[in-house]
C-alpha positions as CSV (number, residue, x, y, z in Angstrom):
1,M,-124.3,-51.5,11.2
2,A,-124.8,-55.3,11.2
3,S,-122.5,-55.7,8.2
4,K,-119.8,-53.7,9.9
5,W,-120.0,-55.9,13.0
6,L,-119.9,-59.0,10.8
7,G,-116.8,-57.7,9.2
8,K,-115.1,-57.0,12.5
9,I,-116.0,-60.5,13.8
10,S,-114.6,-62.0,10.6
11,L,-111.4,-60.1,10.9
12,V,-110.9,-61.1,14.6
13,S,-111.7,-64.7,13.8
14,L,-109.1,-64.7,11.0
15,I,-106.4,-63.3,13.3
16,I,-107.3,-65.8,16.1
17,T,-107.2,-68.7,13.6
18,L,-103.7,-67.7,12.3
19,I,-102.4,-67.5,15.9
20,I,-103.9,-70.9,16.8
21,V,-102.4,-72.4,13.6
22,Y,-99.0,-70.9,14.6
23,Q,-99.2,-72.4,18.1
24,I,-100.6,-75.9,17.1
25,F,-98.1,-76.5,14.4
26,D,-95.3,-75.0,16.4
27,L,-94.2,-72.7,13.5
28,G,-92.0,-70.8,15.9
29,Q,-89.4,-73.6,15.6
30,Y,-88.7,-72.5,12.0
31,L,-88.2,-68.9,13.1
32,S,-84.9,-69.4,15.0
33,L,-81.3,-68.8,14.2
34,E,-80.5,-72.5,14.5
35,S,-83.2,-73.4,12.0
36,L,-82.0,-70.7,9.6
37,K,-78.4,-72.0,9.7
38,S,-79.4,-75.7,9.3
39,N,-81.6,-75.0,6.3
40,Q,-79.4,-72.3,4.8
41,A,-78.0,-74.4,1.9
42,L,-81.5,-75.8,1.1
43,L,-83.0,-72.3,1.0
44,N,-80.3,-70.9,-1.2
45,S,-80.5,-73.8,-3.7
46,Y,-84.3,-73.6,-3.8
47,Y,-84.2,-69.9,-4.4
48,L,-81.8,-70.4,-7.3
49,E,-84.2,-72.9,-8.9
50,N,-87.5,-71.0,-8.2
51,P,-86.6,-67.3,-7.5
52,A,-90.1,-65.9,-8.1
53,Y,-91.9,-68.5,-6.0
54,V,-89.5,-68.1,-3.1
55,I,-89.8,-64.3,-3.2
56,G,-93.6,-64.5,-3.3
57,L,-93.7,-67.1,-0.4
58,Y,-91.2,-65.1,1.7
59,L,-93.3,-61.9,1.2
60,L,-96.5,-63.7,2.2
61,I,-95.0,-65.2,5.3
62,Y,-93.3,-61.9,6.4
63,I,-96.5,-59.8,5.7
64,I,-98.8,-62.2,7.6
65,S,-96.3,-62.5,10.5
66,T,-96.1,-58.8,10.9
67,A,-99.8,-58.1,10.3
68,V,-100.8,-60.5,13.0
69,S,-97.9,-59.5,15.3
70,L,-96.4,-62.9,15.5
71,P,-92.8,-63.2,16.9
72,G,-89.9,-63.9,14.6
73,A,-89.5,-60.6,12.5
74,A,-85.8,-60.3,13.4
75,I,-85.1,-63.9,12.2
76,L,-87.1,-63.3,9.0
77,T,-85.1,-60.2,8.3
78,L,-81.8,-62.1,8.8
79,A,-83.2,-64.7,6.5
80,G,-83.8,-62.1,3.8
81,G,-80.1,-61.3,3.8
82,T,-79.2,-64.9,3.9
83,I,-81.4,-65.9,0.9
84,F,-81.5,-62.9,-1.3
85,G,-78.3,-61.0,-0.6
86,F,-78.1,-57.4,0.7
87,W,-79.7,-55.2,-2.0
88,M,-82.5,-57.6,-3.1
89,G,-83.1,-58.6,0.6
90,L,-83.3,-54.9,1.7
91,V,-85.9,-54.1,-0.9
92,I,-88.0,-57.2,-0.2
93,V,-87.8,-56.9,3.6
94,S,-88.5,-53.2,3.6
95,F,-91.7,-53.5,1.6
96,A,-92.8,-56.7,3.4
97,S,-92.3,-55.2,6.9
98,T,-94.0,-51.9,6.0
99,I,-97.0,-53.6,4.3
100,G,-97.4,-55.9,7.3
101,A,-97.1,-53.0,9.7
102,T,-99.7,-51.0,7.8
103,L,-102.1,-54.0,7.8
104,A,-101.7,-54.3,11.6
105,F,-102.3,-50.5,11.8
106,L,-105.4,-50.7,9.6
107,S,-106.7,-53.7,11.6
108,S,-106.4,-51.8,14.9
109,R,-108.1,-48.7,13.3
110,Y,-110.9,-50.8,11.9
111,L,-111.5,-52.8,15.1
112,F,-111.0,-50.3,17.9
113,R,-110.6,-46.6,16.8
114,D,-114.3,-45.7,16.7
115,L,-114.9,-47.3,20.1
116,I,-111.8,-45.6,21.7
117,Q,-112.5,-42.2,20.2
118,S,-116.2,-42.2,21.2
119,K,-115.5,-43.2,24.8
120,F,-112.5,-41.0,25.4
121,N,-113.0,-38.2,22.9
122,D,-112.5,-35.4,25.4
123,K,-109.2,-37.0,26.6
124,L,-107.9,-37.7,23.1
125,V,-108.4,-34.1,21.7
126,S,-104.9,-33.0,22.7
127,I,-103.4,-36.3,21.5
128,N,-105.1,-36.0,18.1
129,H,-104.0,-32.4,17.9
130,G,-100.4,-33.4,18.6
131,I,-100.5,-36.3,16.1
132,K,-101.9,-33.9,13.5
133,K,-99.1,-31.4,14.2
134,E,-96.1,-33.7,15.0
135,G,-97.4,-37.1,14.1
136,T,-95.0,-38.0,11.3
137,L,-91.9,-36.9,13.3
138,Y,-93.1,-38.8,16.4
139,L,-93.7,-41.9,14.3
140,F,-90.4,-41.5,12.6
141,T,-88.7,-41.3,16.0
142,L,-90.5,-44.5,17.2
143,R,-89.4,-46.3,14.1
144,L,-85.8,-45.1,14.2
145,V,-85.4,-45.5,17.9
146,P,-87.3,-48.6,18.9
147,V,-88.3,-47.6,22.4
148,F,-91.5,-49.6,22.1
149,P,-92.0,-52.9,20.2
150,F,-93.1,-52.3,16.6
151,F,-96.3,-54.4,17.0
152,L,-97.3,-52.1,19.8
153,V,-96.6,-49.0,17.7
154,N,-98.8,-50.4,14.9
155,L,-101.7,-51.1,17.3
156,V,-101.5,-47.8,19.1
157,M,-101.0,-45.6,16.1
158,G,-104.1,-47.2,14.5
159,L,-106.2,-45.5,17.2
160,T,-104.9,-42.0,16.2
161,S,-105.9,-39.8,13.3
162,I,-102.6,-40.1,11.3
163,K,-103.2,-40.8,7.6
164,T,-102.5,-44.2,6.2
165,L,-100.2,-43.1,3.4
166,S,-98.2,-41.0,5.9
167,Y,-98.0,-44.0,8.2
168,F,-96.8,-46.3,5.3
169,F,-94.0,-44.0,4.0
170,V,-92.8,-42.7,7.3
171,S,-92.6,-46.3,8.7
172,Q,-90.7,-47.5,5.7
173,L,-88.2,-44.7,5.9
174,G,-87.9,-45.0,9.7
175,M,-87.3,-48.7,9.7
176,L,-84.9,-48.7,6.8
177,P,-81.6,-48.2,8.7
178,G,-82.5,-51.0,11.1
179,T,-83.6,-53.2,8.3
180,A,-80.4,-52.6,6.4
181,I,-78.2,-53.5,9.4
182,F,-80.2,-56.8,10.0
183,V,-80.2,-57.7,6.3
184,N,-76.5,-57.1,6.2
185,A,-76.0,-59.3,9.2
186,G,-78.0,-62.0,7.4
187,T,-75.6,-61.8,4.4
188,Q,-72.7,-62.4,6.7
189,L,-74.5,-65.2,8.5
190,A,-74.8,-67.0,5.2
191,Q,-71.0,-67.1,5.0
192,I,-70.5,-68.9,8.3
193,N,-69.1,-72.4,7.5
194,S,-67.0,-72.9,10.6
195,L,-66.5,-71.6,14.2
196,K,-63.6,-69.5,12.9
197,D,-66.0,-67.6,10.6
198,I,-68.1,-66.5,13.6
199,F,-65.3,-64.1,14.5
200,S,-64.8,-62.6,11.0
201,L,-64.5,-58.8,10.9
202,N,-67.5,-58.3,8.7
203,L,-69.8,-60.3,10.9
204,L,-68.6,-58.6,14.1
205,I,-69.2,-55.2,12.5
206,S,-72.7,-56.2,11.4
207,F,-73.8,-57.3,14.8
208,A,-72.0,-54.3,16.5
209,L,-74.1,-52.0,14.3
210,I,-77.2,-53.6,15.6
211,G,-76.2,-52.6,19.2
212,V,-75.1,-49.1,18.1
213,L,-78.3,-48.5,16.1
214,P,-80.4,-47.1,19.0
215,L,-77.6,-44.6,20.0
216,L,-77.1,-43.6,16.3
217,S,-80.8,-43.2,15.8
218,K,-81.1,-40.9,18.9
219,T,-78.4,-38.7,17.5
220,I,-80.1,-38.5,14.1
221,I,-83.5,-37.7,15.8
222,S,-81.9,-35.0,17.9
223,W,-80.2,-33.5,14.9
224,I,-83.5,-33.5,12.9
225,K,-85.4,-31.9,15.8
226,S,-82.6,-29.3,16.3
227,R,-82.7,-28.4,12.6
228,K,-86.5,-28.2,12.7
229,H,-86.6,-25.7,15.6
230,L,-83.3,-23.8,15.0
231,G,-83.6,-23.7,11.2
232,K,-85.6,-20.5,11.3
233,F,-83.0,-18.6,13.3
234,K,-79.8,-17.3,11.8
235,K,-76.7,-18.7,13.5
236,P,-74.2,-15.9,14.4
237,K,-70.8,-16.0,12.7
238,K,-69.1,-15.2,16.0
239,I,-70.0,-17.1,19.2
240,D,-69.0,-15.3,22.5
241,Y,-69.8,-18.1,25.0
242,N,-70.2,-21.8,25.1
243,M,-73.0,-21.2,27.7
244,I,-75.0,-18.3,29.1
245,V,-76.7,-19.0,32.4
246,I,-79.6,-16.7,33.4
247,G,-80.1,-16.7,37.1
248,G,-77.5,-16.8,39.9
249,G,-79.4,-19.0,42.3
250,A,-78.6,-22.6,43.3
251,A,-79.2,-24.1,39.8
252,G,-77.5,-21.3,38.0
253,L,-74.4,-21.4,40.2
254,V,-74.0,-25.2,39.9
255,S,-74.5,-25.0,36.1
256,S,-71.8,-22.3,35.9
257,Y,-69.5,-24.1,38.2
258,I,-69.6,-27.4,36.3
259,A,-69.3,-25.6,32.9
260,S,-66.3,-23.6,34.0
261,A,-64.7,-26.8,35.5
262,V,-64.6,-28.3,32.1
263,K,-63.1,-25.1,30.7
264,A,-66.2,-23.9,28.9
265,K,-66.5,-20.1,28.4
266,V,-69.5,-19.2,30.6
267,A,-71.4,-16.0,31.4
268,L,-73.7,-15.8,34.4
269,I,-76.4,-13.1,34.4
270,E,-78.2,-12.1,37.7
271,K,-80.4,-9.1,38.0
272,H,-80.5,-9.0,41.9
273,K,-78.5,-10.9,44.4
274,M,-76.1,-13.8,43.8
275,G,-77.2,-17.0,45.6
276,G,-80.8,-16.5,44.7
277,D,-83.6,-17.7,47.0
278,C,-81.5,-20.3,48.7
279,L,-79.0,-17.9,50.2
280,N,-81.0,-14.8,50.6
281,T,-84.7,-15.7,51.3
282,G,-84.9,-19.5,51.5
283,C,-82.7,-22.3,52.8
284,V,-80.0,-20.3,54.6
285,P,-82.1,-17.8,56.6
286,S,-84.9,-20.3,57.3
287,K,-82.5,-22.9,58.7
288,A,-80.8,-20.2,60.8
289,L,-84.1,-19.2,62.3
290,I,-85.1,-22.8,62.9
291,R,-81.8,-23.4,64.7
292,S,-82.4,-20.6,67.1
293,A,-86.0,-21.8,67.7
294,K,-84.7,-25.3,68.5
295,I,-82.2,-23.9,71.0
296,L,-85.1,-22.1,72.8
297,N,-87.2,-25.2,72.6
298,Y,-84.5,-27.3,74.3
299,F,-84.3,-24.8,77.1
300,K,-88.1,-25.1,77.6
301,R,-87.8,-28.9,77.7
302,A,-84.7,-29.1,79.9
303,N,-86.5,-31.3,82.5
304,E,-87.0,-34.0,79.8
305,F,-83.2,-34.4,79.6
306,G,-82.5,-34.5,83.3
307,F,-82.0,-30.8,84.0
308,E,-83.8,-28.4,86.3
309,S,-86.2,-26.2,84.5
310,L,-84.3,-23.3,82.9
311,T,-85.5,-20.0,81.7
312,V,-84.0,-18.0,78.9
313,K,-84.6,-14.5,77.6
314,F,-84.3,-13.5,74.0
315,E,-84.7,-10.5,71.8
316,F,-86.3,-11.2,68.4
317,S,-84.3,-8.5,66.8
318,K,-81.0,-10.1,67.9
319,I,-82.1,-13.5,66.4
320,M,-82.9,-11.8,63.1
321,E,-79.5,-10.1,63.3
322,R,-77.9,-13.5,63.6
323,V,-79.9,-14.7,60.5
324,Q,-78.4,-11.9,58.5
325,K,-75.0,-12.6,59.9
326,V,-75.3,-16.3,58.7
327,I,-76.3,-15.1,55.3
328,H,-73.2,-12.7,55.1
329,E,-70.9,-15.5,56.3
330,I,-72.0,-17.9,53.5
331,A,-72.4,-15.2,50.8
332,P,-68.7,-15.2,49.7
333,H,-69.2,-18.8,48.5
334,D,-71.8,-17.6,46.0
335,S,-70.3,-14.2,45.3
336,V,-69.3,-12.6,42.0
337,E,-65.7,-12.5,43.2
338,R,-65.5,-16.3,43.7
339,Y,-67.2,-17.2,40.4
340,T,-65.0,-14.6,38.5
341,Q,-62.0,-16.4,39.9
342,L,-63.5,-19.7,38.6
343,G,-63.5,-18.2,35.1
344,V,-67.2,-17.2,34.9
345,D,-68.1,-13.8,33.5
346,C,-70.6,-12.5,36.0
347,I,-72.9,-9.8,34.7
348,K,-75.5,-7.9,36.8
349,G,-78.6,-7.0,34.7
350,E,-81.8,-8.3,33.4
351,A,-81.5,-10.8,30.6
352,Q,-83.7,-11.0,27.5
353,I,-83.5,-14.0,25.2
354,L,-83.6,-12.8,21.5
355,S,-83.0,-16.2,19.9
356,P,-81.6,-19.6,20.7
357,Y,-78.2,-18.0,20.1
358,E,-78.6,-14.5,21.4
359,V,-79.1,-12.9,24.9
360,Q,-79.4,-9.2,25.5
361,V,-78.3,-7.7,28.8
362,N,-77.6,-4.0,29.6
363,G,-78.1,-3.1,25.9
364,Q,-75.4,-5.6,24.8
365,I,-76.1,-8.7,22.7
366,L,-74.2,-11.8,23.7
367,T,-74.0,-14.8,21.5
368,T,-73.9,-18.4,22.8
369,R,-74.1,-22.0,21.9
370,N,-76.3,-22.9,24.9
371,I,-78.7,-21.1,27.2
372,V,-79.5,-22.3,30.7
373,I,-82.7,-20.6,32.2
374,A,-82.4,-20.8,36.0
375,T,-84.5,-17.8,37.0
376,G,-86.3,-19.6,39.8
377,A,-89.7,-18.2,41.0
378,G,-91.1,-15.5,43.2
379,P,-93.8,-15.6,45.9
380,F,-97.4,-15.6,44.6
381,V,-99.6,-13.0,46.1
382,P,-103.2,-14.0,45.8
383,P,-105.8,-11.4,44.7
384,L,-107.6,-11.3,48.1
385,P,-109.9,-8.3,48.7
386,G,-108.2,-5.8,51.0
387,L,-104.8,-7.5,51.0
388,N,-103.2,-4.5,49.4
389,E,-104.4,-2.3,52.2
390,V,-102.2,-4.1,54.8
391,S,-98.5,-4.5,55.1
392,Y,-98.4,-8.2,54.2
393,L,-95.2,-10.2,54.3
394,T,-93.7,-12.6,51.7
395,S,-90.7,-14.9,51.8
396,D,-88.7,-12.1,50.3
397,N,-89.2,-9.5,53.0
398,V,-90.1,-11.5,56.1
399,W,-86.4,-11.6,57.0
400,N,-86.4,-7.8,57.5
401,L,-88.6,-8.1,60.6
402,K,-87.2,-6.6,63.8
403,L,-90.2,-7.0,66.0
404,L,-91.8,-10.4,66.7
405,P,-95.5,-10.3,65.4
406,K,-98.0,-11.1,68.1
407,K,-100.2,-12.9,65.5
408,L,-99.3,-14.4,62.2
409,I,-101.4,-16.1,59.5
410,I,-99.5,-18.1,56.9
411,L,-101.0,-18.8,53.5
412,G,-99.5,-21.9,51.8
413,G,-98.4,-25.2,53.2
414,G,-95.3,-25.8,51.1
415,A,-91.7,-25.8,52.2
416,I,-91.5,-22.0,52.7
417,G,-94.9,-21.9,54.5
């Protein structure tokens, strides 16, 4: 145990020493674009005279810089292209960056993993399971799409259970496209001799690729994930629809409307009433009822507004009739007829998803490129003893009341409650 702590103290001391040396001697001044350009000719000539020495020194600087998480990796990568050219620079930088990242990863694991895992073991079970199942793809995504700084990825991944060899090879593969673009930019940088050269086509393309890389990487990751999940399903030769929407409530109607507006071929499947909860049992009837209640409340508070006290009689059944009338007035906006006119194939029935490409309804199998699940939710009836022995109400059937209940208990303090 003592030797282990001694090793950790030694490693921490070494890292701190390297950071102090970096700060005291202001080594950051050499890791700038200006410094690279001003010393470009000297570096190139020295490399031609001592290729092995320069390669070895470059590897050492890059590995130490990455392992200790010092700033300047981007400039060092550009320098690789400037000094060694594209192919040689790509190989050297790729291995240097991956070795440095793996050393940072191992340092984090050696210093902190046991402590973190022991203190938060119960909270890390699901994370470790996820890393074991999807760790390589997740790491590949982080490397290809640099959402987080690479030094942070090195430190955090060291706390997980991912294998070192997997970390090394996945990191190298994931960082390769970005490395290639930066090294290529470095080769173009080496050819700048005047202000006119700054606007050369090759250089502009190289730096444009740096900006496009995150978008390109996201596209690649999406394609990989899509292939991983969809690969086990056979894609139909004939596709009936661009999109099938399951559920004719607010979300389903909006999705169908937008898709039809851009001329997509859409099918909308609803097993009960078009308009869903919003039209039939939620927004519309509740607001209609609240409106009537407000009118009655204003009559009761007439003296607050400068009127003599007023009395008003009402029949609850007529108020509920008005609620249904409001629903019927709005229903045409959400109707099958309207959405059919918009170009949506409206189908009444219960949908069953057979695969990412197939939906079965009324015994017929429809094929599609996309599926939108907008089935909403139903009221939850808790398993209370004796509840089934009484005629309880839910948000689905409360609107059928004709007589005002003398007493009412409401379970649930959400929007509907």
